C-alpha positions as CSV (number, residue, x, y, z in Angstrom):
1,M,37.8,169.8,31.4
2,K,36.5,166.6,32.6
3,C,37.7,165.2,36.1
4,L,36.7,162.3,38.4
5,G,36.8,162.0,41.4
6,L,37.1,159.3,43.8
7,M,35.7,159.4,47.7
8,S,35.3,156.7,50.7
9,G,34.3,158.1,53.6
10,T,33.9,157.2,57.3
11,S,32.1,154.6,57.4
12,M,34.5,152.7,55.1
13,D,31.7,151.3,53.6
14,G,32.2,151.6,49.5
15,V,33.6,154.4,46.9
16,D,31.6,156.9,45.3
17,C,33.2,157.7,41.8
18,A,32.4,160.9,39.7
19,I,32.8,162.4,36.7
20,V,32.3,165.8,36.3
21,D,33.1,168.7,33.5
22,V,34.8,171.8,35.1
23,R,35.4,175.0,33.4
24,P,35.8,178.6,34.5
25,G,33.1,181.1,35.3
26,R,32.6,184.8,36.7
27,S,32.8,184.3,39.9
28,T,32.4,180.4,40.6
29,L,33.2,177.3,38.6
30,R,30.9,175.9,36.4
31,I,30.4,172.0,37.2
32,A,28.4,169.8,35.6
33,L,27.4,165.9,36.9
34,L,28.6,163.5,33.7
35,A,28.3,160.6,35.3
36,H,28.2,158.8,38.7
37,R,27.9,155.2,40.6
38,T,28.6,153.9,44.5
39,Y,30.5,150.6,44.8
40,P,30.6,148.7,47.9
41,Y,33.5,147.7,49.3
42,P,34.2,143.9,49.1
43,P,33.3,142.1,52.4
44,A,36.6,141.2,52.7
45,I,38.5,144.7,52.3
46,R,36.0,146.4,54.3
47,E,36.5,143.8,57.1
48,Q,40.0,144.5,57.2
49,L,39.5,148.3,57.0
50,L,37.5,148.2,60.2
51,S,40.3,146.0,61.5
52,L,43.2,148.0,60.5
53,V,41.4,151.0,63.0
54,R,41.0,149.1,66.2
55,T,44.1,146.8,65.9
56,G,46.0,146.8,62.9
57,T,49.7,146.4,62.2
58,V,52.2,148.8,60.1
59,E,52.0,144.9,57.1
60,E,47.9,145.5,57.3
61,V,48.9,149.4,56.6
62,C,51.1,148.5,53.4
63,R,49.0,145.8,51.6
64,L,46.0,147.4,52.0
65,H,47.0,150.8,50.7
66,V,47.7,148.5,47.7
67,A,45.2,146.5,47.7
68,V,42.1,149.7,48.3
69,G,44.2,151.3,45.3
70,E,43.3,148.8,42.9
71,V,39.7,149.0,44.3
72,F,40.0,152.7,43.1
73,A,41.4,152.2,40.3
74,R,38.7,149.7,38.7
75,V,36.0,152.2,40.3
76,A,37.3,154.9,37.9
77,N,37.6,152.4,35.0
78,R,34.2,150.8,35.3
79,T,32.3,154.0,36.1
80,I,34.5,155.4,33.2
81,R,33.1,152.5,30.8
82,Q,29.5,153.1,31.7
83,A,29.9,156.8,31.3
84,K,30.6,155.3,27.8
85,L,33.6,157.8,27.8
86,P,37.2,157.1,26.2
87,A,39.7,156.8,29.0
88,K,41.8,159.6,27.5
89,D,38.8,162.3,28.1
90,V,39.2,162.3,31.4
91,A,42.1,165.0,32.2
92,V,43.1,164.1,36.1
93,I,41.4,161.6,38.6
94,G,41.4,163.5,42.0
95,S,41.7,160.6,44.9
96,H,40.2,161.2,48.2
97,G,41.8,157.9,49.7
98,Q,40.0,155.8,52.5
99,T,41.3,157.9,55.9
100,V,42.3,155.3,58.4
101,W,43.6,158.2,61.3
102,H,42.9,161.4,61.8
103,S,44.5,163.2,64.4
104,P,44.0,167.2,63.5
105,S,45.0,167.7,67.4
106,R,48.9,168.6,68.0
107,V,51.1,165.7,69.6
108,P,54.4,165.6,70.9
109,V,57.3,164.4,68.8
110,P,60.0,164.0,70.8
111,G,63.1,166.0,69.3
112,I,60.5,167.4,66.1
113,G,58.1,169.7,68.7
114,S,54.6,168.5,68.1
115,V,52.8,167.4,64.9
116,R,49.2,166.8,63.3
117,S,48.9,164.0,61.0
118,S,45.8,162.4,59.1
119,L,46.7,159.3,56.9
120,Q,44.4,158.0,53.9
121,I,45.2,155.1,52.2
122,G,44.8,153.9,48.5
123,D,47.9,154.2,46.2
124,P,47.9,156.9,43.7
125,S,50.5,154.9,41.6
126,V,48.1,152.2,41.2
127,I,45.1,154.3,40.0
128,A,48.0,156.1,37.5
129,E,49.1,152.9,36.3
130,R,45.9,151.0,36.1
131,T,44.0,153.7,34.3
132,G,46.3,155.4,32.5
133,I,45.0,158.8,33.8
134,L,46.9,161.4,36.2
135,T,46.0,160.9,39.6
136,V,46.4,164.1,42.5
137,A,45.7,162.5,45.7
138,D,46.8,162.9,49.0
139,F,44.8,166.6,49.4
140,R,45.1,166.9,53.4
141,A,48.8,166.4,54.1
142,R,49.9,169.9,52.2
143,D,47.3,171.5,54.2
144,L,48.2,170.0,57.4
145,A,51.9,170.7,56.8
146,A,50.7,174.5,56.5
147,G,49.4,174.4,60.1
148,G,46.0,172.9,59.7
149,E,44.0,170.2,60.3
150,G,43.5,168.7,57.0
151,A,39.8,169.4,57.1
152,P,37.6,169.9,56.2
153,L,38.3,170.7,51.9
154,T,35.0,170.3,50.6
155,P,33.8,173.9,51.4
156,Y,35.8,175.2,48.6
157,V,33.6,173.5,46.4
158,H,30.3,174.0,48.3
159,Y,31.3,177.8,47.5
160,H,31.2,177.3,43.9
161,V,28.1,174.5,43.7
162,F,25.4,176.5,45.8
163,Q,26.8,180.2,46.6
164,S,23.5,182.1,46.2
165,R,23.2,185.8,45.3
166,R,19.4,185.6,47.2
167,R,19.7,183.6,49.9
168,S,22.2,182.6,53.1
169,R,23.0,178.6,53.3
170,L,24.0,176.1,55.6
171,I,25.3,173.0,53.9
172,V,24.7,170.2,55.7
173,N,27.2,166.6,54.9
174,L,25.2,163.8,56.4
175,G,28.0,161.8,56.1
176,G,30.0,159.4,59.0
177,I,30.9,162.6,60.3
178,A,28.5,165.7,59.6
179,N,29.7,168.6,58.9
180,V,28.5,172.2,58.2
181,T,29.0,174.9,55.8
182,W,27.7,178.0,56.0
183,L,27.7,180.6,52.9
184,P,26.0,183.8,53.3
185,Q,24.4,185.6,50.8
186,G,26.3,187.1,48.3
187,G,29.2,186.4,50.6
188,A,32.7,186.2,48.8
189,L,34.8,182.4,49.4
190,R,36.8,184.7,52.2
191,D,33.3,184.8,54.3
192,V,32.9,181.0,54.0
193,V,32.6,179.2,57.7
194,A,32.7,175.6,57.8
195,F,33.5,172.6,60.5
196,D,32.6,169.3,61.7
197,V,30.0,168.7,64.1
198,G,30.3,165.9,65.2
199,P,29.4,161.8,64.5
200,C,26.4,161.1,62.3
201,N,26.2,157.9,60.4
202,L,29.1,156.5,62.4
203,L,27.4,156.6,65.4
204,L,24.0,155.3,63.5
205,D,25.8,152.4,61.8
206,G,27.5,151.7,65.3
207,L,24.6,151.2,66.8
208,M,22.6,149.1,64.1
209,T,25.8,146.7,63.9
210,H,26.3,145.8,67.1
211,A,22.2,145.3,68.3
212,T,22.2,143.2,65.5
213,H,25.6,141.2,66.3
214,G,26.6,142.6,62.5
215,Q,23.9,141.4,60.7
216,Q,22.4,144.6,59.7
217,S,24.6,147.8,59.1
218,I,22.5,150.3,58.7
219,D,19.1,151.5,59.7
220,R,17.8,151.2,56.1
221,N,16.1,154.8,55.4
222,G,15.1,155.5,59.4
223,T,12.8,152.6,59.6
224,L,13.7,151.9,63.6
225,A,14.3,155.0,64.0
226,S,11.5,156.5,62.9
227,R,9.4,153.9,65.2
228,G,11.4,155.3,68.4
229,C,11.2,158.6,70.8
230,P,14.3,160.8,71.6
231,Q,14.8,159.9,75.4
232,D,16.5,163.2,76.8
233,V,18.4,161.2,79.0
234,L,20.5,159.5,75.8
235,V,20.6,162.8,73.9
236,T,22.2,164.8,77.0
237,E,24.8,161.5,76.9
238,L,25.6,161.9,73.3
239,L,26.7,165.7,73.9
240,R,29.3,165.6,76.7
241,H,31.7,164.4,74.3
242,P,34.3,167.8,74.6
243,F,35.0,168.0,70.8
244,F,31.4,169.7,70.9
245,A,32.6,172.3,73.1
246,R,35.7,173.0,71.2
247,R,36.0,175.9,68.8
248,P,36.4,176.0,65.0
249,P,38.7,175.6,62.9
250,K,37.6,171.4,63.8
251,S,37.4,168.4,62.4
252,T,37.4,164.6,63.5
253,G,36.5,161.3,62.7
254,R,37.0,157.9,64.3
255,E,39.7,158.3,66.6
256,A,37.3,161.1,68.6
257,F,33.9,158.8,68.2
258,G,35.1,155.1,67.5
259,E,34.4,151.9,69.7
260,R,34.8,153.7,73.0
261,Y,32.2,156.7,72.1
262,L,30.1,153.7,71.5
263,Q,30.6,151.7,74.4
264,R,29.7,154.6,76.7
265,I,26.2,155.3,74.7
266,R,25.3,151.5,74.6
267,R,25.8,151.6,78.5
268,V,23.8,154.5,79.0
269,A,21.1,152.9,76.9
270,A,21.1,149.9,78.6
271,R,21.1,151.5,82.0
272,H,17.9,153.0,81.1
273,R,16.4,149.9,79.3
274,L,15.9,151.9,76.0
275,S,14.8,149.9,73.1
276,L,16.7,150.1,70.2
277,E,14.5,152.3,68.0
278,D,14.3,154.5,71.0
279,T,18.4,154.5,70.8
280,L,18.5,155.1,67.2
281,A,15.9,158.3,67.4
282,S,17.6,159.6,70.4
283,A,20.8,159.9,68.0
284,C,19.0,161.2,65.3
285,A,17.8,163.8,68.2
286,G,21.3,164.4,69.5
287,I,22.8,164.6,65.6
288,A,20.6,167.3,64.7
289,Q,20.9,169.1,67.7
290,T,24.9,169.4,67.4
291,I,24.4,170.4,63.9
292,R,21.5,173.6,64.8
293,R,23.5,174.5,67.6
294,A,26.9,174.4,65.4
295,G,26.1,179.0,65.0
296,S,24.1,181.4,65.7
297,W,23.7,182.5,61.8
298,A,21.2,183.9,59.1
299,I,19.6,181.3,57.3
300,D,17.0,181.0,54.5
301,E,17.5,177.5,53.3
302,V,19.1,174.4,55.1
303,I,20.9,172.2,51.9
304,A,21.0,168.7,53.2
305,G,23.5,165.7,52.0
306,G,25.3,162.6,52.1
307,G,24.1,159.3,53.1
308,G,22.1,160.4,56.4
309,V,19.6,162.1,53.5
310,R,18.4,158.7,53.3
311,N,16.9,158.1,56.6
312,R,13.5,159.8,57.2
313,E,13.9,160.3,61.0
314,L,16.9,162.1,60.6
315,L,15.7,164.5,58.4
316,A,12.5,164.4,60.4
317,A,15.2,165.8,63.5
318,L,16.6,168.2,61.2
319,K,13.0,169.7,60.3
320,R,12.0,169.9,64.0
321,E,15.3,172.4,64.9
322,F,14.6,174.6,61.9
323,E,12.0,175.4,60.4
324,P,10.7,172.4,58.1
325,G,9.9,174.8,55.3
326,R,13.9,175.9,55.4
327,V,15.6,172.0,55.4
328,M,16.0,170.0,51.8
329,S,17.8,167.7,50.3
330,M,20.6,168.6,47.9
331,E,18.1,166.6,45.2
332,R,15.6,169.5,45.9
333,S,18.3,171.9,44.7
334,G,19.7,170.1,41.6
335,V,22.7,168.6,43.3
336,K,23.2,164.7,43.4
337,S,23.7,164.6,47.3
338,Q,25.4,161.2,46.9
339,A,27.7,162.6,44.6
340,L,28.6,165.3,46.4
341,E,31.5,164.3,47.9
342,A,33.1,162.7,44.9
343,M,32.8,165.7,42.8
344,A,34.2,167.9,45.5
345,F,38.0,166.2,44.8
346,A,37.6,166.0,41.0
347,V,37.0,169.8,41.5
348,L,40.0,169.8,43.9
349,A,41.8,167.6,41.9
350,Y,41.3,170.0,38.7
351,E,42.5,173.4,40.8
352,T,45.8,171.3,41.9
353,I,46.8,170.6,38.3
354,R,46.6,174.4,37.5
355,G,48.0,175.1,40.3
356,V,45.0,177.7,42.2
357,P,45.1,176.9,46.2
358,A,41.7,175.1,47.2
359,N,42.1,175.0,51.0
360,L,40.3,177.6,53.1
361,P,42.7,178.8,55.5
362,W,40.2,180.0,58.0
363,V,38.3,177.0,57.9
364,T,41.4,174.7,58.1
365,G,43.6,176.3,60.4
366,A,46.5,176.6,58.0
367,K,49.0,179.6,58.2
368,S,48.5,180.2,53.7
369,P,46.6,179.3,51.1
370,V,48.3,176.2,49.1
371,V,47.8,173.7,46.3
372,L,46.9,170.8,47.7
373,G,48.0,166.7,46.5
374,T,50.3,165.3,45.4
375,V,50.9,164.2,41.5
376,T,50.9,160.9,39.7
377,P,51.5,161.2,36.0
378,G,49.3,158.8,34.1
379,R,50.4,157.0,31.3
380,G,50.8,160.3,28.5
381,P,52.8,163.2,28.4
382,F,53.4,164.9,32.5
383,V,51.9,168.4,31.5
384,L,50.1,170.5,33.9
385,E,47.3,173.1,33.1
386,T,48.7,176.8,33.0
């Protein structure tokens, strides 16, 4: 079955789209990538999204919910055309949407008790209408309703893509937030361990954007960081956040590691007169340490993906924390790292229309496995797979 996935992460820099062919296998799904494209957000949309997180109004949330849906729909249609596929051949779209707030810790609500919440915008009705394709969205909500944190959800797909009978693997996503998935050698789905470990590109991009007054939002290829030297005083400060001491299940986002966290890091760097190069190198070292300290598992291979794999200094820092020969990019294991998150939501949508639960309760903290997402019909007959 051909399925399309759409994803925009914490960095809010653009939309990844992947088309995959998914088929049942003996013990894991067989997943083949057919096409992948990444498109940046229009600059005005990105600015509005970043502003929304800081000072947004209900009116802006309402308007951007539709606008982001329009962007996602255009990305889907463009990717389908470039793949030279008829739209009717795509059975389902899985859209993660754009997270604008993630509150995994319980917050008291008078008259209700306490709730966890997470909001992803990007109206699935707009996507279904513009593409004509059945669309699954709002994946986190059902896990939250079942008592979980709503994230991470991609470890289900990590298992189907990377599980090995011969090697224990640590899958590392170097996205806006870094997260890890441990897959023990020959293990079953129930043996998967996964959680968010802390900020990654959210930290690096935030430091870069501020230092260049918005002229540059990324340290391309880690060029500046590779010229610097990690400073223990800043690495220690980076690791002082209480999230690092929390035990799983745990997930996080811009709410915990946003502007307030960045301001604190910048103040310490300024107090010790650290250069931008040393500050970025320290951030890379701190990120690598959070990943290494995540668990004391047996690990044969560390397989890294996400935008951070293009940062040479970050990958070098990861190799310093582990044995260098064990650290590789997803490309070396035959998977396009930039496509994986979008692939994951295509696969999760596939499971939703088959009625298969795809959250991992021991990962998210949910009380039970649940079928994820809400379903918006496309233009054709509304028939779910059986």
